[in-house]
FIFITI-786566 format. One record per residue (C-alpha): residue number from 1; residue in one letter; y, x, z. Coordinates in nm, 3 decimals, decimal comma, padded with zeros to 5 digits. Last residue first. Layout:
// residues N
+-----+---------+---------+---------+---------+
| num | residuo |      yy |      xx |      zz |
+-----+---------+---------+---------+---------+
| NUM |       A |       Y |       X |       Z |
...
+-----+---------+---------+---------+---------+
***
This chain:
// residues 372
+-----+---------+---------+---------+---------+
| num | residuo |      yy |      xx |      zz |
+-----+---------+---------+---------+---------+
| 372 |       L |  00,021 | -00,874 | -01,157 |
| 371 |       T | -00,324 | -00,902 | -01,322 |
| 370 |       K | -00,673 | -01,062 | -01,394 |
| 369 |       R | -00,476 | -01,418 | -01,345 |
| 368 |       K | -00,651 | -01,661 | -01,094 |
| 367 |       Y | -00,500 | -01,547 | -00,781 |
| 366 |       S | -00,176 | -01,537 | -00,879 |
| 365 |       L | -00,168 | -01,965 | -00,954 |
| 364 |       A | -00,283 | -01,963 | -00,553 |
| 363 |       M | -00,043 | -01,718 | -00,411 |
| 362 |       A |  00,215 | -01,880 | -00,630 |
| 361 |       I |  00,124 | -02,207 | -00,497 |
| 360 |       F |  00,100 | -02,128 | -00,115 |
| 359 |       I |  00,454 | -01,958 | -00,144 |
| 358 |       L |  00,658 | -02,200 | -00,325 |
| 357 |       A |  00,532 | -02,388 | -00,021 |
| 356 |       L |  00,596 | -02,161 |  00,250 |
| 355 |       S |  00,984 | -02,020 |  00,097 |
| 354 |       W |  01,006 | -02,453 |  00,067 |
| 353 |       S |  00,971 | -02,446 |  00,437 |
| 352 |       L |  01,189 | -02,228 |  00,521 |
| 351 |       L |  01,471 | -02,290 |  00,362 |
| 350 |       V |  01,451 | -02,661 |  00,465 |
| 349 |       I |  01,396 | -02,577 |  00,794 |
| 348 |       T |  01,681 | -02,312 |  00,804 |
| 347 |       L |  01,912 | -02,603 |  00,626 |
| 346 |       E |  01,854 | -02,846 |  00,930 |
| 345 |       N |  01,953 | -02,575 |  01,161 |
| 344 |       T |  02,281 | -02,442 |  00,937 |
| 343 |       T |  02,383 | -02,844 |  00,928 |
| 342 |       V |  02,266 | -03,076 |  00,678 |
| 341 |       N |  02,494 | -03,360 |  00,535 |
| 340 |       G |  02,389 | -03,329 |  00,134 |
| 339 |       N |  02,612 | -03,022 |  00,147 |
| 338 |       N |  02,801 | -03,095 | -00,143 |
| 337 |       I |  03,183 | -03,147 | -00,036 |
| 336 |       F |  03,433 | -02,873 | -00,195 |
| 335 |       L |  03,720 | -02,821 |  00,084 |
| 334 |       T |  04,063 | -02,717 |  00,012 |
| 333 |       S |  04,256 | -02,963 |  00,135 |
| 332 |       I |  04,078 | -02,908 |  00,455 |
| 331 |       D |  04,176 | -02,560 |  00,510 |
| 330 |       S |  03,952 | -02,287 |  00,738 |
| 329 |       K |  03,680 | -02,402 |  00,453 |
| 328 |       G |  03,307 | -02,459 |  00,484 |
| 327 |       I |  03,138 | -02,234 |  00,739 |
| 326 |       V |  02,721 | -02,226 |  00,641 |
| 325 |       I |  02,739 | -02,477 |  00,502 |
| 324 |       R |  02,928 | -02,496 |  00,201 |
| 323 |       N |  02,988 | -02,138 |  00,253 |
| 322 |       L |  02,562 | -02,125 |  00,183 |
| 321 |       D |  02,621 | -02,180 | -00,194 |
| 320 |       L |  02,234 | -02,142 | -00,360 |
| 319 |       Y |  02,254 | -02,517 | -00,111 |
| 318 |       N |  02,184 | -02,806 | -00,350 |
| 317 |       M |  01,942 | -02,566 | -00,559 |
| 316 |       P |  01,711 | -02,603 | -00,250 |
| 315 |       L |  01,598 | -02,973 | -00,332 |
| 314 |       Y |  01,584 | -03,169 |  00,037 |
| 313 |       K |  01,883 | -03,334 |  00,118 |
| 312 |       S |  02,124 | -03,385 | -00,166 |
| 311 |       A |  01,751 | -03,384 | -00,368 |
| 310 |       L |  01,685 | -03,692 | -00,200 |
| 309 |       G |  01,933 | -03,941 | -00,360 |
| 308 |       K |  02,253 | -03,812 | -00,482 |
| 307 |       S |  02,407 | -03,362 | -00,526 |
| 306 |       F |  02,175 | -03,209 | -00,688 |
| 305 |       I |  02,262 | -03,286 | -01,049 |
| 304 |       S |  02,622 | -03,432 | -01,095 |
| 303 |       T |  02,712 | -03,218 | -00,809 |
| 302 |       N |  02,666 | -02,878 | -01,101 |
| 301 |       Q |  02,675 | -02,623 | -00,912 |
| 300 |       S |  02,293 | -02,640 | -00,878 |
| 299 |       A |  02,263 | -02,591 | -01,269 |
| 298 |       I |  02,419 | -02,211 | -01,260 |
| 297 |       L |  02,170 | -02,077 | -01,027 |
| 296 |       L |  01,910 | -02,293 | -01,171 |
| 295 |       G |  02,057 | -02,130 | -01,593 |
| 294 |       I |  02,067 | -01,769 | -01,400 |
| 293 |       M |  01,676 | -01,781 | -01,289 |
| 292 |       I |  01,517 | -01,955 | -01,658 |
| 291 |       G |  01,802 | -01,747 | -01,904 |
| 290 |       L |  01,616 | -01,467 | -01,713 |
| 289 |       Q |  01,212 | -01,584 | -01,715 |
| 288 |       P |  01,331 | -01,626 | -02,112 |
| 287 |       L |  01,452 | -01,261 | -02,097 |
| 286 |       S |  01,165 | -01,083 | -01,880 |
| 285 |       Q |  00,916 | -01,230 | -02,147 |
| 284 |       K |  00,540 | -01,369 | -01,991 |
| 283 |       V |  00,680 | -01,687 | -01,905 |
| 282 |       F |  00,368 | -01,947 | -01,778 |
| 281 |       N |  00,220 | -01,770 | -01,504 |
| 280 |       V |  00,554 | -01,545 | -01,427 |
| 279 |       I |  00,740 | -01,792 | -01,374 |
| 278 |       I |  00,543 | -01,886 | -01,006 |
| 277 |       L |  00,610 | -01,479 | -00,955 |
| 276 |       Q |  00,971 | -01,643 | -00,964 |
| 275 |       F |  00,948 | -01,942 | -00,774 |
| 274 |       F |  00,787 | -01,642 | -00,562 |
| 273 |       L |  01,127 | -01,416 | -00,448 |
| 272 |       I |  01,309 | -01,699 | -00,504 |
| 271 |       I |  01,206 | -01,901 | -00,247 |
| 270 |       I |  01,192 | -01,541 | -00,021 |
| 269 |       M |  01,526 | -01,475 | -00,210 |
| 268 |       L |  01,622 | -01,797 | -00,038 |
| 267 |       L |  01,496 | -01,762 |  00,280 |
| 266 |       T |  01,670 | -01,428 |  00,288 |
| 265 |       T |  02,010 | -01,558 |  00,166 |
| 264 |       L |  01,953 | -01,807 |  00,514 |
| 263 |       I |  01,880 | -01,480 |  00,771 |
| 262 |       I |  02,154 | -01,268 |  00,591 |
| 261 |       T |  02,461 | -01,576 |  00,572 |
| 260 |       R |  02,378 | -01,657 |  00,979 |
| 259 |       E |  02,354 | -01,319 |  01,125 |
| 258 |       I |  02,724 | -01,260 |  00,904 |
| 257 |       Y |  02,852 | -01,567 |  01,061 |
| 256 |       T |  02,690 | -01,498 |  01,453 |
| 255 |       F |  02,893 | -01,191 |  01,356 |
| 254 |       S |  03,211 | -01,319 |  01,325 |
| 253 |       S |  03,221 | -01,554 |  01,599 |
| 252 |       Q |  03,146 | -01,925 |  01,563 |
| 251 |       H |  03,305 | -02,260 |  01,535 |
| 250 |       I |  03,264 | -02,557 |  01,304 |
| 249 |       I |  03,432 | -02,853 |  01,348 |
| 248 |       N |  03,330 | -03,149 |  01,284 |
| 247 |       E |  03,491 | -03,461 |  01,017 |
| 246 |       G |  03,590 | -03,238 |  00,676 |
| 245 |       D |  03,217 | -03,228 |  00,626 |
| 244 |       A |  03,227 | -02,812 |  00,628 |
| 243 |       T |  03,439 | -02,732 |  00,851 |
| 242 |       S |  03,610 | -02,401 |  01,028 |
| 241 |       V |  03,743 | -02,214 |  01,310 |
| 240 |       L |  03,636 | -01,873 |  01,294 |
| 239 |       Q |  03,642 | -01,696 |  01,633 |
| 238 |       Q |  03,657 | -01,280 |  01,644 |
| 237 |       N |  03,334 | -01,164 |  01,899 |
| 236 |       L |  03,251 | -00,895 |  01,612 |
| 235 |       N |  03,522 | -00,722 |  01,652 |
| 234 |       G |  03,793 | -00,493 |  01,435 |
| 233 |       F |  03,615 | -00,147 |  01,261 |
| 232 |       G |  03,907 |  00,042 |  01,274 |
| 231 |       N |  04,256 | -00,049 |  01,036 |
| 230 |       K |  04,287 |  00,299 |  00,829 |
| 229 |       F |  03,999 |  00,520 |  00,934 |
| 228 |       M |  03,725 |  00,211 |  00,974 |
| 227 |       L |  03,925 |  00,037 |  00,676 |
| 226 |       F |  03,881 |  00,305 |  00,400 |
| 225 |       I |  03,522 |  00,428 |  00,531 |
| 224 |       S |  03,473 |  00,042 |  00,493 |
| 223 |       I |  03,569 |  00,022 |  00,151 |
| 222 |       P |  03,352 |  00,321 |  00,013 |
| 221 |       I |  03,010 |  00,082 |  00,283 |
| 220 |       F |  03,052 | -00,224 |  00,115 |
| 219 |       S |  02,826 | -00,170 | -00,232 |
| 218 |       T |  02,612 |  00,058 |  00,021 |
| 217 |       I |  02,513 | -00,264 |  00,277 |
| 216 |       A |  02,457 | -00,501 | -00,062 |
| 215 |       I |  02,282 | -00,221 | -00,243 |
| 214 |       A |  01,999 | -00,190 |  00,057 |
| 213 |       F |  02,007 | -00,542 |  00,153 |
| 212 |       Y |  01,872 | -00,576 | -00,229 |
| 211 |       S |  01,652 | -00,254 | -00,246 |
| 210 |       T |  01,531 | -00,370 |  00,131 |
| 209 |       I |  01,472 | -00,828 | -00,049 |
| 208 |       A |  01,305 | -00,638 | -00,365 |
| 207 |       V |  01,086 | -00,368 | -00,247 |
| 206 |       I |  00,968 | -00,633 |  00,088 |
| 205 |       S |  00,856 | -00,825 | -00,230 |
| 204 |       K |  00,691 | -00,564 | -00,454 |
| 203 |       S |  00,502 | -00,454 | -00,144 |
| 202 |       L |  00,388 | -00,784 | -00,017 |
| 201 |       I |  00,270 | -00,862 | -00,391 |
| 200 |       K |  00,049 | -00,595 | -00,370 |
| 199 |       K | -00,111 | -00,647 | -00,073 |
| 198 |       W | -00,195 | -01,020 | -00,145 |
| 197 |       K | -00,395 | -00,868 | -00,457 |
| 196 |       A | -00,629 | -00,695 | -00,227 |
| 195 |       L | -00,553 | -00,260 | -00,277 |
| 194 |       P | -00,714 | -00,024 | -00,460 |
| 193 |       I | -00,453 |  00,065 | -00,712 |
| 192 |       R | -00,584 |  00,040 | -01,057 |
| 191 |       N | -00,407 | -00,237 | -01,158 |
| 190 |       I | -00,107 | -00,059 | -01,059 |
| 189 |       F | -00,142 |  00,240 | -01,205 |
| 188 |       R | -00,280 |  00,058 | -01,538 |
| 187 |       R |  00,032 | -00,143 | -01,568 |
| 186 |       G |  00,268 |  00,129 | -01,491 |
| 185 |       F |  00,139 |  00,335 | -01,778 |
| 184 |       D |  00,129 |  00,056 | -02,049 |
| 183 |       G |  00,467 |  00,051 | -01,994 |
| 182 |       N |  00,672 | -00,251 | -01,788 |
| 181 |       E |  00,510 | -00,568 | -02,057 |
| 180 |       P |  00,319 | -00,662 | -01,698 |
| 179 |       I |  00,586 | -00,845 | -01,580 |
| 178 |       Y |  00,554 | -00,963 | -01,189 |
| 177 |       L |  00,852 | -00,721 | -01,040 |
| 176 |       N |  01,060 | -00,693 | -01,402 |
| 175 |       I |  01,336 | -00,971 | -01,300 |
| 174 |       I |  01,320 | -00,851 | -00,936 |
| 173 |       I |  01,662 | -00,659 | -00,890 |
| 172 |       L |  01,788 | -00,925 | -01,149 |
| 171 |       I |  01,728 | -01,142 | -00,983 |
| 170 |       F |  01,879 | -01,053 | -00,626 |
| 169 |       T |  02,145 | -00,974 | -00,797 |
| 168 |       V |  02,193 | -01,305 | -00,922 |
| 167 |       L |  02,154 | -01,388 | -00,547 |
| 166 |       W |  02,487 | -01,258 | -00,455 |
| 165 |       I |  02,636 | -01,350 | -00,738 |
| 164 |       I |  02,564 | -01,676 | -00,621 |
| 163 |       T |  02,665 | -01,648 | -00,222 |
| 162 |       T |  03,038 | -01,642 | -00,322 |
| 161 |       V |  03,186 | -01,337 | -00,358 |
| 160 |       N |  03,591 | -01,378 | -00,266 |
| 159 |       E |  03,677 | -01,656 |  00,012 |
| 158 |       W |  03,422 | -01,634 |  00,228 |
| 157 |       L |  03,186 | -01,299 |  00,203 |
| 156 |       V |  03,488 | -01,142 |  00,143 |
| 155 |       Y |  03,687 | -01,225 |  00,400 |
| 154 |       V |  03,406 | -01,174 |  00,599 |
| 153 |       I |  03,334 | -00,848 |  00,488 |
| 152 |       Y |  03,733 | -00,803 |  00,605 |
| 151 |       S |  03,710 | -00,950 |  00,978 |
| 150 |       V |  03,450 | -00,667 |  01,050 |
| 149 |       V |  03,592 | -00,354 |  00,885 |
| 148 |       P |  03,972 | -00,434 |  01,025 |
| 147 |       I |  04,239 | -00,594 |  00,809 |
| 146 |       N |  04,562 | -00,394 |  00,827 |
| 145 |       K |  04,545 | -00,450 |  00,478 |
| 144 |       T |  04,683 | -00,792 |  00,477 |
| 143 |       P |  04,416 | -01,157 |  00,578 |
| 142 |       I |  04,606 | -01,376 |  00,801 |
| 141 |       T |  04,681 | -01,349 |  01,134 |
| 140 |       A |  04,643 | -01,520 |  01,525 |
| 139 |       R |  04,723 | -01,150 |  01,721 |
| 138 |       E |  04,504 | -01,085 |  01,974 |
| 137 |       K |  04,526 | -01,169 |  02,296 |
| 136 |       H |  04,132 | -01,326 |  02,431 |
| 135 |       N |  04,324 | -01,599 |  02,570 |
| 134 |       I |  04,609 | -01,603 |  02,283 |
| 133 |       S |  04,417 | -01,554 |  02,023 |
| 132 |       W |  04,143 | -01,849 |  02,123 |
| 131 |       S |  04,396 | -02,025 |  02,176 |
| 130 |       L |  04,566 | -02,011 |  01,825 |
| 129 |       R |  04,238 | -02,037 |  01,607 |
| 128 |       D |  04,142 | -02,363 |  01,833 |
| 127 |       I |  04,526 | -02,521 |  01,761 |
| 126 |       K |  04,462 | -02,456 |  01,391 |
| 125 |       M |  04,168 | -02,629 |  01,378 |
| 124 |       Q |  04,350 | -02,938 |  01,546 |
| 123 |       I |  04,566 | -03,006 |  01,339 |
| 122 |       T |  04,297 | -02,934 |  01,036 |
| 121 |       I |  04,066 | -03,226 |  01,206 |
| 120 |       P |  04,468 | -03,477 |  01,188 |
| 119 |       Q |  04,473 | -03,406 |  00,879 |
| 118 |       D |  04,818 | -03,315 |  00,813 |
| 117 |       G |  05,076 | -03,500 |  00,672 |
| 116 |       Q |  05,234 | -03,847 |  00,907 |
| 115 |       L |  05,405 | -03,827 |  01,191 |
| 114 |       Q |  05,541 | -04,104 |  01,479 |
| 113 |       G |  05,124 | -04,220 |  01,459 |
| 112 |       S |  05,016 | -04,163 |  01,832 |
| 111 |       N |  04,804 | -03,876 |  01,680 |
| 110 |       T |  05,003 | -03,748 |  01,434 |
| 109 |       A |  05,272 | -03,660 |  01,741 |
| 108 |       S |  05,020 | -03,583 |  01,982 |
| 107 |       Q |  04,896 | -03,277 |  01,670 |
| 106 |       V |  05,270 | -03,256 |  01,562 |
| 105 |       S |  05,372 | -03,155 |  01,985 |
| 104 |       E |  05,043 | -02,947 |  01,935 |
| 103 |       W |  05,099 | -02,774 |  01,654 |
| 102 |       Y |  05,454 | -02,637 |  01,829 |
| 101 |       K |  05,315 | -02,547 |  02,175 |
| 100 |       L |  05,001 | -02,326 |  01,949 |
|  99 |       A |  05,324 | -02,228 |  01,724 |
|  98 |       K |  05,511 | -02,149 |  02,046 |
|  97 |       K |  05,211 | -01,964 |  02,214 |
|  96 |       E |  05,098 | -01,710 |  01,893 |
|  95 |       Y |  05,427 | -01,585 |  01,840 |
|  94 |       S |  05,489 | -01,256 |  01,960 |
|  93 |       Q |  05,772 | -01,111 |  01,910 |
|  92 |       N |  05,855 | -00,894 |  01,581 |
|  91 |       N |  06,218 | -01,085 |  01,626 |
|  90 |       E |  06,246 | -01,271 |  01,329 |
|  89 |       L |  05,819 | -01,372 |  01,408 |
|  88 |       A |  05,992 | -01,522 |  01,724 |
|  87 |       S |  06,281 | -01,714 |  01,578 |
|  86 |       V |  06,047 | -01,893 |  01,323 |
|  85 |       V |  05,800 | -01,968 |  01,623 |
|  84 |       D |  06,148 | -02,091 |  01,877 |
|  83 |       E |  06,257 | -02,303 |  01,508 |
|  82 |       A |  05,943 | -02,482 |  01,472 |
|  81 |       N |  05,942 | -02,566 |  01,865 |
|  80 |       Q |  06,319 | -02,733 |  01,797 |
|  79 |       N |  06,234 | -02,876 |  01,469 |
|  78 |       I |  05,870 | -02,995 |  01,658 |
|  77 |       K |  06,160 | -03,132 |  01,972 |
|  76 |       A |  06,395 | -03,363 |  01,754 |
|  75 |       M |  06,067 | -03,530 |  01,510 |
|  74 |       T |  05,988 | -03,648 |  01,920 |
|  73 |       M |  06,377 | -03,748 |  01,930 |
|  72 |       M |  06,381 | -03,910 |  01,618 |
|  71 |       T |  06,053 | -04,141 |  01,745 |
|  70 |       K |  06,188 | -04,206 |  02,044 |
|  69 |       R |  06,485 | -04,364 |  01,866 |
|  68 |       A |  06,336 | -04,482 |  01,586 |
|  67 |       K |  06,480 | -04,877 |  01,634 |
|  66 |       T |  06,828 | -04,787 |  01,651 |
|  65 |       I |  06,752 | -04,695 |  01,238 |
|  64 |       N |  07,094 | -04,368 |  01,084 |
|  63 |       K |  06,979 | -04,105 |  01,258 |
|  62 |       L |  06,588 | -04,151 |  01,123 |
|  61 |       S |  06,646 | -03,937 |  00,853 |
|  60 |       D |  06,798 | -03,681 |  00,964 |
|  59 |       Y |  06,509 | -03,640 |  01,172 |
|  58 |       G |  06,248 | -03,596 |  00,906 |
|  57 |       Q |  06,450 | -03,357 |  00,733 |
|  56 |       Q |  06,483 | -03,127 |  01,019 |
|  55 |       A |  06,068 | -03,195 |  01,077 |
|  54 |       S |  06,021 | -03,126 |  00,675 |
|  53 |       M |  06,321 | -02,788 |  00,693 |
|  52 |       Q |  06,080 | -02,675 |  01,048 |
|  51 |       N |  05,796 | -02,673 |  00,875 |
|  50 |       M |  05,883 | -02,508 |  00,604 |
|  49 |       R |  06,070 | -02,190 |  00,773 |
|  48 |       Y |  05,747 | -02,273 |  00,964 |
|  47 |       D |  05,502 | -02,175 |  00,612 |
|  46 |       S |  05,793 | -01,918 |  00,506 |
|  45 |       L |  05,805 | -01,756 |  00,865 |
|  44 |       L |  05,334 | -01,743 |  00,820 |
|  43 |       Q |  05,390 | -01,547 |  00,487 |
|  42 |       G |  05,669 | -01,292 |  00,533 |
|  41 |       K |  05,511 | -01,195 |  00,857 |
|  40 |       D |  05,126 | -01,162 |  00,738 |
|  39 |       S |  05,180 | -00,758 |  00,647 |
|  38 |       S |  05,127 | -00,556 |  00,410 |
|  37 |       P |  04,956 | -00,860 |  00,180 |
|  36 |       L |  04,640 | -00,843 |  00,043 |
|  35 |       S |  04,566 | -00,817 | -00,332 |
|  34 |       F |  04,435 | -00,476 | -00,312 |
|  33 |       Y |  04,188 | -00,520 | -00,050 |
|  32 |       P |  04,034 | -00,833 | -00,236 |
|  31 |       I |  03,900 | -00,582 | -00,550 |
|  30 |       T |  03,695 | -00,361 | -00,337 |
|  29 |       T |  03,389 | -00,588 | -00,234 |
|  28 |       L |  03,413 | -00,710 | -00,617 |
|  27 |       I |  03,434 | -00,339 | -00,768 |
|  26 |       V |  03,149 | -00,202 | -00,488 |
|  25 |       L |  02,953 | -00,553 | -00,647 |
|  24 |       G |  02,972 | -00,435 | -00,968 |
|  23 |       C |  02,913 | -00,024 | -00,940 |
|  22 |       L |  02,615 | -00,175 | -00,738 |
|  21 |       V |  02,502 | -00,366 | -01,030 |
|  20 |       L |  02,518 | -00,063 | -01,306 |
|  19 |       W |  02,332 |  00,144 | -01,088 |
|  18 |       I |  02,046 | -00,132 | -01,089 |
|  17 |       I |  02,075 | -00,232 | -01,421 |
|  16 |       K |  02,002 |  00,173 | -01,475 |
|  15 |       S |  01,658 |  00,115 | -01,321 |
|  14 |       R |  01,501 |  00,498 | -01,250 |
|  13 |       L |  01,575 |  00,374 | -00,880 |
|  12 |       I |  01,385 |  00,029 | -00,909 |
|  11 |       R |  01,087 |  00,133 | -01,035 |
|  10 |       K |  01,134 |  00,429 | -00,788 |
|   9 |       Y |  01,124 |  00,212 | -00,513 |
|   8 |       E |  00,783 | -00,003 | -00,658 |
|   7 |       F |  00,630 |  00,327 | -00,671 |
|   6 |       V |  00,698 |  00,406 | -00,282 |
|   5 |       I |  00,568 |  00,067 | -00,193 |
|   4 |       Q |  00,311 |  00,133 | -00,455 |
|   3 |       T |  00,183 |  00,419 | -00,234 |
|   2 |       K |  00,195 |  00,251 |  00,115 |
|   1 |       M |  00,018 | -00,027 |  00,013 |
+-----+---------+---------+---------+---------+
***
């Protein structure tokens, strides 16, 4: 088994496609840094000045309405709170407590019906982020060029490089694992190794998954080294506040998000790996196999295909973009709902069930073949 594992690793290392993929991923994980602003001050000032202006306009529109005095006073309070945030930012002071006071006043006015604007869940997420920052004495900030390593990795995985791209990378790794058209020498070598067929398949699976994670980790190394010296490692306990369905708020640390992403990605890779082994029984050439696998990934993004009926909850193709379920969005206005209303734990069960089923089917079909 060790001999075959070494042989498969050598095949991976000799593949020009894999090296091209690695270079592409390094570029994809590095480019987002250069689009970040140098400071969050400008964006925050712009946002809170806009909020202050809206509150002032609301106040002015109610001046001549006698019955609206209570609402007018509420708008005056909101306007003052926004002005306090702007003042703190302009003077380079800590602004989180003033911002928390502002959003709490907005929440109170929204709940009482005096103010309409942001969705209640959006306001609560802002309050939760600010409260965490105040309690842990960390600045509540948008991503900037001062971002530490951990926060940058989360930023890239969450907002920039989607799960689909990582899965395409995995498909390119495994596309030649189970087809016989890899040269007579390789075919004869593999088929003459005195190993049980399940051990051969296990060897290929180990090589495929470990190679994927090695490539994924390596793609982050250049930018991580740069950020480590420039901004530090960061905090794995940094709280991420988001929503996947627009109704419930998800609170999780950066570590939890990365951990869940790794676990669920591994399950998706197992599904793809053994689905590939099933395809090999019917499609012998690598190019048609690649077309089938990529085609399914593209089709999975079409909500009209997989988001209705039983398909919305039990077909794994509906979950190929893991961020929809694991973390969703930090802003409800950009939320794309297509997750079958499942939680991360439920998704783990769904993917694990499909993994076991496909392993069984693939192994059964494989034992009917004379070669891998």
